C-alpha positions in Angstrom: 117.0 55.5 70.6 115.5 53.5 73.4 116.3 50.2 71.6 119.9 51.2 70.7 122.9 49.4 72.1 126.5 49.6 71.2 126.3 46.2 69.6 123.3 47.3 67.4 125.0 50.5 66.5 128.1 48.8 65.4 126.1 46.1 63.5 124.3 48.9 61.6 127.7 50.5 60.9 129.1 47.3 59.5 126.0 46.8 57.4 126.8 49.9 55.3 130.4 49.0 54.7 132.3 49.5 52.5 131.5 53.2 52.1 131.5 54.7 48.7 134.2 57.4 48.1 131.4 60.0 48.1 130.2 58.9 51.6 133.8 58.6 52.9 134.4 62.2 51.8 131.2 63.5 53.3 131.9 61.9 56.6 135.5 63.0 56.6 134.6 66.6 56.0 132.0 66.6 58.8 134.3 64.8 61.3 137.2 67.1 60.6 135.2 70.1 61.5 133.2 68.5 64.3 136.2 67.0 66.1 138.5 70.0 65.9 135.8 72.5 66.8 134.6 70.5 69.8 137.9 69.3 71.2 139.3 72.8 71.2 136.1 74.5 72.2 136.0 72.4 75.4 139.4 73.9 76.3 138.3 77.5 75.6 139.0 78.1 71.9 136.7 80.9 70.8 136.3 80.2 67.0 132.7 79.5 66.1 131.6 76.3 64.3 131.3 78.3 61.0 134.8 79.9 61.4 136.3 76.5 62.1 134.7 75.0 58.9 135.9 77.8 56.7 139.4 77.7 58.2 139.9 73.9 58.0 138.1 73.2 54.7 138.8 76.4 52.8 141.7 78.1 54.5 139.7 81.3 55.2 139.5 83.3 58.4 136.3 85.3 58.7 135.1 87.8 61.3 136.9 88.6 64.5 139.3 85.8 65.7 142.2 85.6 68.1 145.4 84.7 66.2 146.2 82.2 68.9 142.9 80.4 68.4 143.4 80.3 64.6 146.8 78.8 65.0 145.6 76.4 67.7 142.8 75.1 65.4 145.1 74.7 62.4 147.6 72.8 64.6 144.8 70.6 65.9 143.9 69.5 62.4 147.5 68.7 61.6 147.5 66.6 64.8 144.4 64.8 63.7 145.9 63.9 60.4 149.1 62.8 62.1 147.1 60.6 64.5 145.1 59.0 61.6 148.2 58.2 59.7 149.9 56.6 62.7 146.7 54.6 63.5 146.7 53.2 60.0 150.2 51.6 60.7 148.6 48.9 62.8 151.8 46.9 63.1 153.5 49.7 64.9 153.1 49.8 68.7 152.1 53.0 70.5 155.1 54.9 71.8 155.8 57.7 74.2 157.8 59.4 71.4 154.6 59.6 69.2 152.6 61.0 72.1 155.2 63.7 72.8 155.4 64.5 69.1 151.7 64.8 68.9 151.8 67.2 71.8 154.5 69.3 70.2 152.4 69.4 67.0 149.4 70.7 69.0 151.2 73.3 71.0 153.7 74.2 68.2 156.3 75.9 70.5 157.1 76.7 74.1 155.2 79.7 75.6 155.0 81.6 78.8 151.9 81.8 81.0 151.4 84.7 83.3 149.2 84.5 86.3 147.8 87.1 88.7 148.1 85.7 92.3 145.9 86.6 95.3 147.4 89.8 96.8 148.3 91.4 93.5 151.5 89.4 92.8 152.3 88.0 89.4 153.9 84.7 88.5 154.9 83.1 85.2 155.9 79.7 84.0 156.8 78.1 80.7 154.6 75.6 78.9 156.9 73.1 77.2 155.8 71.7 73.8 156.5 68.0 73.5 158.0 67.6 77.0 156.5 66.1 80.1 155.6 68.6 82.8 158.2 70.1 85.1 155.8 71.5 87.7 152.8 69.9 89.5 149.4 70.3 88.0 145.9 69.9 89.5 142.4 71.0 89.0 139.8 72.6 91.3 136.6 70.5 91.0 133.2 72.1 90.9 132.8 71.1 94.5 135.8 73.3 95.4 138.3 70.5 96.1 141.8 70.4 94.7 142.5 67.3 92.8 146.2 66.5 92.1 147.5 64.7 89.1 150.8 62.7 89.0 153.9 64.6 90.1 156.6 65.6 87.6 158.9 63.1 89.2 156.6 60.1 88.8 155.2 61.0 85.4 157.9 59.4 83.2 157.6 56.0 84.9 153.8 56.2 84.9 153.7 57.0 81.2 156.1 54.0 80.6 153.6 51.8 82.5 150.7 53.2 80.5 152.2 52.7 77.1 153.5 49.3 77.9 150.2 48.3 79.4 148.3 49.5 76.3 150.6 47.6 73.9 150.4 44.4 75.9 146.6 44.7 76.4 146.0 45.3 72.7 147.9 42.1 71.9 146.0 40.1 74.5 142.7 41.2 73.0 140.6 40.6 76.1 139.3 44.1 76.2 137.1 45.4 73.4 138.4 48.5 71.5 135.8 50.6 73.3 136.8 49.3 76.7 140.5 49.7 75.8 140.0 53.3 74.7 137.9 54.3 77.8 140.5 52.8 80.2 143.4 54.4 78.4 141.7 57.8 78.4 141.0 57.6 82.1 144.5 56.4 83.1 146.1 59.1 80.9 144.0 61.9 82.4 145.0 60.8 85.9 148.6 61.2 84.9 148.1 64.5 83.1 151.7 64.2 81.7 151.9 67.7 80.1 151.5 71.2 81.4 148.8 72.0 78.9 146.9 70.1 76.1 146.2 66.9 78.0 142.5 66.8 77.2 143.1 67.3 73.5 145.8 64.6 73.5 143.5 62.2 75.4 140.7 62.7 72.8 143.1 62.2 69.9 144.5 59.0 71.5 141.0 57.6 72.1 140.4 57.9 68.3 143.8 56.5 67.6 142.7 53.3 69.5 139.3 53.1 67.9 140.7 53.7 64.4 143.4 51.0 64.8 140.6 48.5 65.4 138.5 49.7 62.4 135.9 51.5 64.6 134.6 54.9 63.5 136.2 57.8 65.4 134.1 59.8 67.8 133.6 63.4 69.0 133.2 64.5 72.6 130.7 67.4 72.0 131.5 70.6 73.8 127.8 71.3 74.5 127.9 68.1 76.6 131.2 69.0 78.4 129.6 68.7 81.9 128.5 65.1 81.2 132.1 64.3 80.2 133.7 65.9 83.2 131.1 64.5 85.6 131.7 61.0 84.3 135.4 61.4 85.0 134.7 62.9 88.4 132.5 60.0 89.4 135.2 57.5 88.4 137.7 59.5 90.4 135.6 59.1 93.5 135.5 55.3 92.9 139.3 55.1 92.3 140.4 57.5 95.0 142.7 60.6 95.0 146.1 58.9 94.7 147.4 59.6 91.1 149.3 56.3 90.8 146.1 54.4 91.7 144.3 56.2 88.9 147.2 55.6 86.5 146.8 51.8 87.1 143.0 51.7 87.4 141.2 48.6 86.1 138.0 48.6 84.1 135.9 47.6 87.1 137.1 50.8 88.9 135.9 53.2 86.3 132.3 52.1 85.8 130.8 55.6 85.7 133.2 56.7 82.9 132.9 53.4 81.0 129.1 53.8 81.0 129.4 57.3 79.7 131.9 56.3 77.1 129.9 53.4 75.8 126.8 55.6 75.4 128.9 58.3 73.7 130.3 55.8 71.1 126.8 54.3 70.6 125.3 57.7 69.9 128.1 58.8 67.6 128.1 55.6 65.5 124.3 55.7 65.3 124.3 59.2 64.1 127.0 58.4 61.5 124.7 55.7 60.1 121.8 58.1 59.9 123.9 60.8 58.3 125.0 58.4 55.6 121.7 56.6 55.0 118.7 58.8 55.8 117.1 60.2 52.7 114.8 63.1 53.9 114.8 66.5 52.4 113.8 68.0 55.7 116.6 66.5 57.7 119.9 68.4 58.1 122.9 68.0 60.3 124.8 70.5 62.4 127.7 69.7 64.8 126.5 66.1 65.2 122.9 66.9 65.8 120.1 65.7 63.5 117.9 68.7 62.7 114.4 67.8 61.4 112.7 71.0 60.0 108.9 71.1 60.4 108.3 72.4 56.9 110.0 72.0 53.5 110.4 75.8 53.4 113.6 75.7 55.4 115.2 73.2 53.0 114.1 75.2 50.0 115.7 78.3 51.3 118.9 76.5 52.4 119.2 74.7 49.0 118.8 78.1 47.3 121.6 79.5 49.4 123.8 76.5 48.6 123.1 76.7 44.8 123.3 80.5 44.5 125.2 82.1 47.5 124.6 85.7 46.3 120.8 85.5 46.3 118.9 88.4 47.8 115.7 87.8 49.7 113.8 88.9 46.6 115.7 86.4 44.6 114.9 83.7 47.1 111.2 84.5 46.8 111.4 84.1 43.1 113.5 80.9 43.4 111.3 79.2 46.0 107.9 80.7 45.6 107.7 81.4 49.3 106.4 84.9 50.3 108.9 87.5 51.3 107.9 87.8 55.0 108.1 84.0 55.5 111.6 84.0 53.9 112.7 86.8 56.2 111.5 84.9 59.3 113.1 81.7 58.2 116.4 83.4 57.4 116.4 85.2 60.8 115.9 81.8 62.6 118.7 80.2 60.5 121.1 83.0 61.4 120.2 82.9 65.1 120.9 79.2 65.2 124.3 79.8 63.4 123.3 77.4 60.6 124.0 80.2 58.1 125.6 83.6 57.9 126.0 86.3 55.3 129.4 87.6 54.4 129.9 91.3 55.3 131.9 92.2 52.3 130.4 90.2 49.4 127.0 89.5 50.9 127.2 85.9 49.9 125.5 83.2 52.0 127.6 80.7 53.9 125.8 77.5 54.9 127.2 75.4 57.8 124.4 73.0 58.2 124.6 69.8 56.0 121.8 68.2 54.1 121.1 64.5 54.6 120.5 63.9 50.9 
């Protein structure tokens, strides 16, 4: 992708519009799984990619899973749908009420967090769903420094400033949708208005902004979490530690994060175009990654699993003409990569990697 720029990626995206209903559905299914899995996985949700797909697309819970993680992932998908519906109403300005409602949807209800303090003491506090924070929050950077977000007292006025700024800036139209989304994300994170769920809300609101301007929505991949956090950290160093300064940062102040975000949008849009247009039986997609298999044997085995999920290895040999030992080796590799798994009860194959055809 040496040649690729955001302008080129967006031009390629526009060139394949309007999408057919089939392509819209394909992209929607993949985005639903990819976004919810990654946004929650960044924050510690333990559901696998395969568990997420079966839960969100088929309503099934397989294997060992924390009840809280299942509920969190389900609520995340409700929030994604809510955000998409709100973004479609382009005449409606962004409101704090919507942001708080989105937060309440994600968290579902108030809950108590218990912490073990140094010295053996315990403390607890309540996380409020849909309400701005009532206690200070901060993060310890990987360099060991404490980084404070806006105080509970200043949060309501800073959120008013943020939402008013966004609505005014959107009307002015001087910033591109990508610049607007990046700057909103950064300002929002510097406020950190809620006691929990701020990252998930920020990533939803980024896509709210992109979608309102007819840009494809994007995914911050959990496997690249450190790049994401490092870009925010570098911007923090440029802006300085005062929360109010971060909450009113300008585009020129957040160049490291803007650079990261432009590259992220470029990559995501480019991959959407490839996903929808590339016709290669050996190319498959898994969690936003293009997988090019070196031989057609992988695709033959995967297609056999998709067509006949209850096939045994012997059945696959007959179906594909590939010898048994080669099939065993391929299947082992596919399982290790988590591209497929076999149901413990019924023995049927579940395929989580998507063909390009």
